Each structure stands twice: as structure tokens, then as C-alpha cells.
N, C-alpha and C positions, 0 to 999 in steps of 0.2 A: 748337661740335657736331658730330663726325666721322660721314659718311654713307658707309658701305659697301654694296657690290652684289658679293657672290662671285661670282668669275670675271668683273666688270668693275673698271674702274678704279676707283679711290678718290677721294674728293668731301670736301672737307673746308669748312666755310659758316662765317662767323666771324658768330655773330650778335651779339655785340659783349653781351650779358646773357642770364644763366641765363631770362630770361619769356620773351625775346624768342626765345631759343633753343627751349624749349620748348612754345611756339605754333606753332614751326616743325616740330617732334617731332608734336605732336598733328595737323596736319596731311597726315602720310605714313601711308602704310598702316603697318598693324601686319603687316608680315611678315620683322622681325628685319632687315632690311637697312640701319635706319636708327637708329642710338647716341647717346645722349647720354652726353658725358661732363661731371660738374660734381664742386664741393669741397662741402663740408661746411656752405655755405652754401644752396648752390641745393638741397641736398638734405635738409637740416635745417633749418636757423635761419631761412631766409625764412618759415616755416608762422607762427614765433611775430612776425614783422617786420612782418607785412601782414595787412592785414584784410582785401585784395583780392588773391589772389593766381588766377594762370592759370592753375594746377596745384594738383595734389595728389601728390606724390611717392610716395606708400603706394599709391592710387590708379591713378596714369596708368604709373607706373614698373612694370618687372622687372627686379630688381636682377642684373649679372653677374658683373662682382668687382672686387675694389677694385685700381686699377693706381698708385696713388701714396700715400706715407703722408706728407704735409709736413708738418713742424711750425707749430704756430700761432706768430707773431710779437707782439709786447705793442707798437706805434712810438711815439714822441711827435716833434714837430720838433725837428730837427738844432740849432736857433739857442734853442730854448724853453726854461724853466728848470729841469723836470723832467731828471733824468740817473739814476733809476734806480725801481724801483718805490714804494720807499717815499717815495719825491718824492710821487709819485700820488695814495698812500693817505692820506698828510700835508693834502694839497690836497683831497682828499675829504672828508676829517673837517670841516675849515674852513667849506667850501662845499661841499654835497651837487655833483655834476654831472650834468645831462639828459643822459639817452641819446637821442642822434639818429641813426633811422635812413635811412639812404640805399639809393639804388638797386642799386646796387652797390659793390664796392672802390673801381671806380676812382673814383668820386666822391668817397666818405670819405675815401680815401687823399688827394687833392688838398686837402682842406676841413684834414687835419693839416699839409701841408706849408703852407697860406697861415695858418695860426695864426687859420681859424675854426673847429677845436675838440681839444681837448689832447691824449685817444691815440685808439688804433682796434688793435683784435684782427685778423689779418689772413693769410692764408696766406703762405708765405714765395715763393712763384712769383709774386705781385701788391706784394708788399711788400719783398722782398728787393732788386731793382732800383734803387729808392728808398734803403733804408739804404747803399747800394752806391756809391750816386751823392752819400752824403753830403747827400741832403735830410731825410732822417729819421735817426734814431734808434731801436735797436733795446733795452729793456730788460726784456724777458725771452723766452725763447724755450720752445719745447713747449706752451704753453698748452691747456690740456683746456676745451674750449665745449661746454656743454651746457644744453638749452631747458627752463624752468618755466612749464609753460599753467596758469594757474588758473582756476576757474569764478566764478560770481559771489561778490565779496568785498564783508563788508560798508564800507563805508568810505563817508565821507560822500557822493563823488558819486556811486557806485552808490545807495546811501538816496536821496537829491534825487531820481533818476531815475525809480527801484523807485513814490518814494511817489508822486510823479503820477502812474504808471502805473497803481495799485492803489487810491490811493484816500487810505490811510494806512498808517501802520508795521504794524501788528501786520499787515494785510493784505498787505501786501509780505514782510513776512517770512515768512508762514504758504504761501505762493506759490513763494518759493523753496524753503523746506525740501521743497515737495512734488514739488518736481522731482529731489531729491538722494533717490538710494536708501539712505543712510543718514539718511537725518530731519533731518537740520541743515547750517547753512552753513559755509561756508570760510572761515576766518579770519586774517588778517592773519598769524599764527602759525604755521598751517599752513604756508601758503607761507613763510614764515621757515625753517621748522623742514627743510623739504624744501634750499631754496638753503644752507642750512646744512651738511645731508650732500654734497651734491656738492660742495660747497665742501672737507670735507674730506678727512683721510687714507685714509678708511674708504669714497671711493668715487675713489680712486686710477687706477683701470682700468675707471672709467666716462667715457666721450668721444661725443659727438655722438650722445646720446642725448634724447629727448622725457619728461619727467616729469611727467604731468599728476595736478594736485591739485584734486580735483573731487568728490573721495566715491562715482565710478564714474558718475556724470551719464552721462556719452560714452559706456560701452556700456549704456545702457538700452535 
């Protein structure tokens, strides 16, 4: 985080993580002197990764300008078996890979270096030095990163919880439908269609976007 006082000396505070830096930012007066410089993870992705976040980038920040355009790398362990994106795709088809949410890029990258996880998407400023130092291998560059935020989806996990809450399946279904302006549940196919669109060539110029798939529930 960069703190600037116009007409005074500038001070840089290295908070170590977006959430810590944001907490410090919010403690400062909203006088325009304290600036937060963050990447796509801090400003967009974290809201889809963490159920409890110390900030809301849309409500707590006022955007000023884009400073850097940094490509995203897909990195794997330098000594691992993955040599290309196709290797990762083939492995995922054989055994689905779970998503692991880390508190920051440094922690995630170290897990790739140690072999704890298979791969990671990350910006060049943090992953680049590890690639240059031959601890990671970059197998793809300039990857688009977007987030899909679904509402309640009628899956076995959600079904069991809602039936317990509302008493039976019919009451649970009706309660969830009543929350949605479109009067229907979000189905897994709805989310899959959104993901397929973002991964398609039609969405080639969409990057850093939050796509809400909830039938309008969020804007009620």
C-alpha cells in the first residue's frame, strides 16, 4: 500500500497481504492521501474465494486509474511431470483436481514449489522470479481470469441443509424460489453455461469480471 501526502514526503507501507493492507487503509481518513495499489486478486478474485473478507472492493474503494497491465502465468513445479497445458488437462480428466484457496499468492506459490499443489494462476510480478530462478515452470501466459458467483444451486449438499432448515423438500424449494425474482432455482447447467461462455472465444475481451448467476436475487 502506498501512502501519499501531497506536499509532504511519501511513505510506503508493506502490509504483506491485501486484507491486512485494506484494514490499514480503512483506518486512515478518506482524505485522498492514502492509496491502495492492488492486483486483480485483491480487487476482484478475493470476493469469490473468501466467505469472510475484511473489505468490499466495490463499496470501500474509489478507482483512480490502472497502473500496470501484467499478464497471468499458469505455473507448475519445475521438476514435476506437467510440461504443457495439455498435460494438466489430461490429468484433470483422469482425476479431478480440487481447488485450494490460499490467503495470498506467496503461500500458494510456495505450495507449488514444494509439490503440495499441482499448478497455480498468478501474475508475473510474484511468480516471474520463481520461473526465472527455475523453481517453477510457466506453461501458459496471458490467461484471462474471471469469477462466476452463483446463488443457491439445488445440489445434494444444499438440498440436505435446506430440507433440514425448512422441514421438507417442497417447502425448501418454494422458499428458495420465492427469493428469486425469476421464480426458479439456479441449476448446475446455468452455472456451467456461464463458465463455458467465459471460457469461449466470444468472451475473449472479458477479463477480471464478476458474473453473478442468481436470477436477479442480488439486486432485489
